[in-house]
C-alpha positions as CSV (number, residue, x, y, z in Angstrom):
1,X,0.0,0.0,0.0
2,X,1.4,3.4,-0.9
3,X,0.9,5.3,2.4
4,X,2.8,8.4,1.2
5,X,0.4,9.1,-1.7
6,X,-2.6,8.6,0.6
7,X,-1.3,10.9,3.3
8,X,0.9,13.4,1.4
9,X,4.1,12.8,3.2
10,X,7.6,13.9,2.1
11,X,11.1,13.7,3.4
12,X,13.3,16.9,3.1
13,X,17.0,17.1,3.7
14,X,19.6,19.8,3.0
15,X,22.4,17.4,2.3
16,X,23.1,14.2,0.5
17,X,23.3,11.2,2.8
18,X,22.6,7.5,2.5
19,X,20.4,7.3,5.6
20,X,18.0,9.9,4.1
21,X,17.7,7.9,0.9
22,X,17.4,4.6,2.7
23,X,14.8,5.8,5.2
24,X,12.7,7.6,2.6
25,X,12.7,4.5,0.4
26,X,11.8,2.2,3.3
27,X,8.8,4.4,4.2
28,X,7.8,4.9,0.6
29,X,8.1,8.6,0.9
30,X,9.3,11.1,-1.8
31,X,12.7,12.5,-0.9
32,X,13.7,16.1,-1.7
33,X,17.4,16.7,-1.4
34,X,17.5,20.5,-1.4
35,X,21.1,21.8,-1.9
36,X,22.9,25.1,-2.4
37,X,26.5,25.9,-3.4
38,X,26.2,29.5,-2.2
39,X,28.0,31.1,0.8
40,X,26.4,30.7,4.2
41,X,24.9,34.2,4.1
42,X,23.1,33.4,0.8
43,X,22.4,29.7,1.0
44,X,20.0,29.6,3.9
45,X,17.5,32.0,2.2
46,X,17.7,29.9,-0.9
47,X,17.2,26.6,1.0
48,X,14.3,28.0,3.0
49,X,12.6,29.3,-0.2
50,X,13.0,26.0,-1.9
51,X,11.7,24.1,1.1
52,X,8.6,26.3,1.3
53,X,8.0,25.7,-2.4
54,X,8.1,22.0,-1.9
55,X,5.7,22.2,1.1
56,X,3.2,24.3,-0.9
57,X,3.4,22.4,-4.1
58,X,3.1,18.9,-2.5
59,X,0.3,19.9,-0.2
60,X,1.8,17.7,2.4
61,X,0.4,16.7,5.8
62,X,3.4,14.8,7.2
63,X,6.9,16.3,6.9
64,X,10.0,14.4,7.7
65,X,13.2,16.4,8.1
66,X,16.8,15.6,9.1
67,X,18.6,17.1,12.0
68,X,21.2,18.3,11.2
69,X,20.4,20.6,9.7
70,X,19.3,22.3,12.9
71,X,18.1,25.2,10.8
72,X,15.9,23.0,8.7
73,X,14.5,21.3,11.7
74,X,13.8,24.6,13.5
75,X,12.1,25.8,10.3
76,X,9.9,22.7,10.3
77,X,8.8,23.4,13.9
78,X,7.9,27.0,12.9
79,X,5.9,25.8,9.9
80,X,4.1,23.2,11.9
81,X,1.2,25.4,13.0
82,X,1.1,27.5,9.9
83,X,0.6,24.6,7.5
84,X,-1.0,22.2,10.1
85,X,1.8,19.7,9.6
86,X,2.8,16.6,11.5
87,X,6.5,17.0,12.0
88,X,8.9,14.0,12.2
89,X,12.5,14.9,12.9
90,X,15.2,12.3,12.1
91,X,17.8,13.3,14.7
92,X,21.3,12.2,14.4
93,X,23.7,12.4,17.3
94,X,24.8,15.9,16.2
95,X,21.1,16.8,16.1
96,X,20.8,16.0,19.8
97,X,24.2,17.3,20.7
98,X,25.1,20.0,18.2
99,X,28.8,20.9,18.2
100,X,29.3,18.1,20.7
101,X,27.1,19.9,23.2
102,X,29.5,22.8,23.6
103,X,27.2,25.6,22.5
104,X,24.5,26.6,25.0
105,X,22.3,28.4,22.4
106,X,22.4,25.4,20.0
107,X,21.7,23.0,22.9
108,X,18.6,25.1,23.7
109,X,17.4,25.0,20.1
110,X,18.0,21.2,19.9
111,X,15.8,20.7,23.0
112,X,13.2,23.1,21.6
113,X,13.0,21.0,18.3
114,X,12.8,17.7,20.2
115,X,10.1,19.0,22.5
116,X,7.9,20.5,19.8
117,X,8.2,17.9,17.0
118,X,5.4,15.4,16.9
119,X,8.0,12.5,16.8
120,X,11.8,12.4,16.9
121,X,13.4,9.4,15.3
122,X,16.7,8.4,16.9
123,X,19.0,5.4,16.3
124,X,19.1,3.9,19.8
125,X,17.5,3.8,23.2
126,X,20.1,5.9,24.8
127,X,19.3,8.9,22.6
128,X,15.6,8.1,23.1
129,X,16.0,8.6,26.8
130,X,17.5,12.1,26.2
131,X,14.6,13.1,23.9
132,X,12.1,11.7,26.5
133,X,13.8,13.8,29.2
134,X,13.2,16.8,27.1
135,X,9.5,16.0,26.9
136,X,9.7,14.8,23.3
137,X,8.2,11.7,21.7
138,X,11.1,9.4,20.5
139,X,10.9,6.6,18.0
140,X,13.9,4.3,17.9
141,X,14.8,3.3,14.3
142,X,18.4,2.3,13.5
143,X,19.4,2.9,9.9
144,X,18.2,0.7,7.2
145,X,20.8,-1.4,5.5
146,X,21.7,0.7,2.5
147,X,21.6,-0.6,-1.1
148,X,25.1,-0.2,-2.3
149,X,25.7,-0.8,-6.0
150,X,29.1,-2.0,-7.3
151,X,29.7,-0.7,-10.8
152,X,32.9,-2.6,-11.6
153,X,34.1,-5.2,-9.0
154,X,37.6,-5.4,-10.7
155,X,38.3,-1.7,-11.0
156,X,40.1,-1.3,-7.7
157,X,41.0,-4.9,-7.0
158,X,44.1,-4.7,-4.8
159,X,47.4,-6.5,-5.2
160,X,47.6,-7.0,-1.5
161,X,45.1,-6.8,1.5
162,X,44.3,-3.5,3.1
163,X,42.2,-1.9,5.8
164,X,39.5,0.6,4.7
165,X,39.1,3.3,7.3
166,X,35.9,5.3,6.9
167,X,37.1,8.8,8.0
168,X,35.7,12.3,7.6
169,X,38.4,13.9,9.8
170,X,35.8,15.0,12.3
171,X,36.5,15.9,15.9
172,X,35.0,12.7,17.2
173,X,37.2,10.4,15.0
174,X,40.4,9.2,16.5
175,X,42.4,9.5,13.3
176,X,45.6,10.4,15.0
177,X,45.5,7.2,17.0
178,X,44.9,5.2,13.8
179,X,48.0,6.8,12.2
180,X,50.0,5.8,15.3
181,X,48.5,2.3,15.1
182,X,49.6,2.0,11.5
183,X,53.2,2.1,12.7
184,X,52.7,-1.1,14.7
185,X,51.2,-3.3,12.0
186,X,52.2,-4.6,8.6
187,X,49.2,-3.9,6.5
188,X,48.1,-0.8,4.5
189,X,45.3,1.4,5.9
190,X,43.3,3.5,3.3
191,X,41.9,6.7,4.8
192,X,38.9,8.3,3.2
193,X,37.9,11.9,3.5
194,X,39.3,15.3,2.8
195,X,42.4,15.3,5.1
196,X,43.4,18.8,3.8
197,X,40.9,20.4,6.1
198,X,43.0,19.2,9.0
199,X,46.5,19.3,7.4
200,X,46.0,22.6,5.5
201,X,49.7,23.6,5.1
202,X,51.4,20.3,4.3
203,X,50.7,16.6,4.3
204,X,51.9,15.1,7.5
205,X,54.7,12.7,7.8
206,X,52.7,9.5,8.0
207,X,53.9,5.8,7.9
208,X,54.3,4.4,4.4
209,X,51.4,2.0,5.0
210,X,48.9,4.9,5.5
211,X,47.3,5.8,2.2
212,X,45.4,9.1,2.2
213,X,42.7,8.8,-0.5
214,X,41.2,12.2,0.0
215,X,37.6,12.8,-1.3
216,X,36.5,10.0,-3.5
217,X,33.3,9.5,-5.6
218,X,30.5,7.3,-4.3
219,X,31.4,4.7,-6.8
220,X,35.1,4.6,-5.8
221,X,34.1,4.6,-2.1
222,X,32.1,1.5,-2.5
223,X,34.8,-0.2,-4.6
224,X,37.5,0.5,-2.0
225,X,35.1,-0.7,0.8
226,X,34.2,-3.9,-1.1
227,X,37.8,-4.9,-1.9
228,X,39.2,-4.3,1.6
229,X,39.9,-7.3,3.8
230,X,38.5,-5.5,6.9
231,X,36.9,-2.1,7.2
232,X,37.0,0.3,10.2
233,X,34.8,3.2,11.5
234,X,35.6,4.8,14.8
235,X,34.1,7.5,17.0
236,X,34.6,8.8,20.5
237,X,30.9,9.5,20.9
238,X,29.3,7.0,23.3
239,X,25.8,6.8,21.7
240,X,26.7,7.1,18.1
241,X,26.0,4.4,15.5
242,X,28.3,5.2,12.6
243,X,27.1,4.9,9.0
244,X,30.1,2.7,8.0
245,X,28.7,-0.1,10.2
246,X,25.5,-0.3,8.2
247,X,27.5,-0.2,5.0
248,X,29.7,-3.0,6.3
249,X,26.6,-5.1,6.8
250,X,25.4,-4.3,3.3
251,X,28.7,-5.4,1.8
252,X,29.1,-8.3,4.3
253,X,32.5,-6.9,5.2
254,X,34.0,-7.4,8.7
255,X,34.6,-4.2,10.5
256,X,36.5,-2.7,13.5
257,X,34.2,-0.5,15.6
258,X,34.7,1.6,18.7
259,X,33.8,-0.3,21.8
260,X,30.5,1.1,23.1
261,X,27.2,-0.4,24.5
262,X,25.2,0.8,21.5
263,X,27.6,-0.8,19.0
264,X,27.6,-4.1,20.9
265,X,23.8,-4.2,21.2
266,X,23.0,-3.5,17.6
267,X,26.1,-4.8,15.7
268,X,26.2,-8.0,17.7
269,X,28.3,-10.2,15.4
270,X,30.8,-9.9,12.5
271,X,32.5,-6.9,14.2
272,X,35.6,-6.4,16.4
273,X,35.4,-3.7,19.0
274,X,38.3,-1.6,20.1
275,X,39.2,1.1,22.5
276,X,40.2,4.3,20.7
277,X,43.9,4.1,21.5
278,X,46.7,3.3,19.1
279,X,47.7,0.1,20.8
280,X,44.2,-1.2,21.0
281,X,43.4,-0.2,17.4
282,X,46.4,-2.0,16.1
283,X,45.6,-5.2,18.0
284,X,42.0,-5.1,16.9
285,X,42.9,-4.7,13.3
286,X,45.1,-7.7,13.3
287,X,42.5,-9.8,15.2
288,X,39.9,-8.9,12.6
289,X,42.4,-9.7,9.7
290,X,43.2,-13.1,11.3
291,X,39.5,-14.0,11.8
292,X,38.1,-12.3,8.7
293,X,36.6,-15.4,7.2
294,X,34.6,-16.3,10.3
295,X,33.6,-12.7,10.7
296,X,32.3,-12.6,7.1
297,X,30.1,-15.6,7.9
298,X,28.7,-14.0,11.0
299,X,28.0,-10.6,9.4
300,X,26.1,-12.4,6.6
301,X,23.9,-14.0,9.3
302,X,23.5,-10.6,11.0
303,X,22.3,-9.0,7.7
304,X,19.3,-11.4,7.4
305,X,18.4,-10.9,11.1
306,X,18.8,-7.1,11.0
307,X,16.7,-6.6,7.8
308,X,13.8,-8.7,9.1
309,X,13.8,-6.7,12.4
310,X,14.1,-3.4,10.6
311,X,11.2,-4.2,8.3
312,X,9.0,-4.9,11.3
313,X,9.9,-1.5,12.8
314,X,9.1,0.3,9.6
315,X,5.8,-1.4,9.3
316,X,4.8,-0.4,12.8
317,X,5.8,3.2,12.0
318,X,3.7,3.3,8.9
319,X,0.7,2.1,10.8
320,X,1.3,4.6,13.5
321,X,1.6,7.6,11.2
322,X,-0.5,6.8,8.2
323,X,-3.5,4.8,9.6
């Protein structure tokens, strides 16, 4: 049944991200990726104008938005009464804790959004407790397993095994510890992401087995991921479920994750967990490499279990919102 056409629901985001596409597809909701290349002073008026245009033209009743953007989510709350909308905010960790919780004003806005949205989608029960404490109405939905399409499986086939480190060079990623860990192991580590935003003046003196890929296309990203022997995605955030873990399940690729309760609860097999120190990361990488065949079998099993569970959650959400 096409719930979105019956109830005029849309999903709006101001960035391109796999979770938005996967969630919108799972809910059978049209996705509008509204983007701007203008400077900050000019882009927000453009984004707001285009968002209002979608809302008016689609004559929607239920609006899903992603937080971040905190500006988009705040706008949705303002428009809630004007257009008589049901607002569903898909809140990532940085939507609950903007700038890692360091800015009091943004913290206030984040609480305001959670309290005034009709529903706040979060990825785990720990974030749900935060939203509930703010008098919001949380719905726990981990990411869907994304559909990743390999264009050419031989294009980047390696001559020797390597680790694929999903890195955006963000504050919560222990990339310096990974560089140090590389000095202790005899296997290449491919770093994704624009490292130049951290190392602006000169490329750092890194070990020879550290390969800085820089920004790569989506096609190349999936190729590098697929051909790695083990992948890795790390964060210092306690309640953060990283996108790379879902992608690892999609590609049935063993992965090293930061050791946290949320990771152990959701990603229960096929993964190796590590403390975010150089010594621990190095040991965890080699453990995953040594056991990669067994881990591949376990993560394949997890994919089937996860998808069945997620489908049941999505079905219940559709019934809740559209019936």
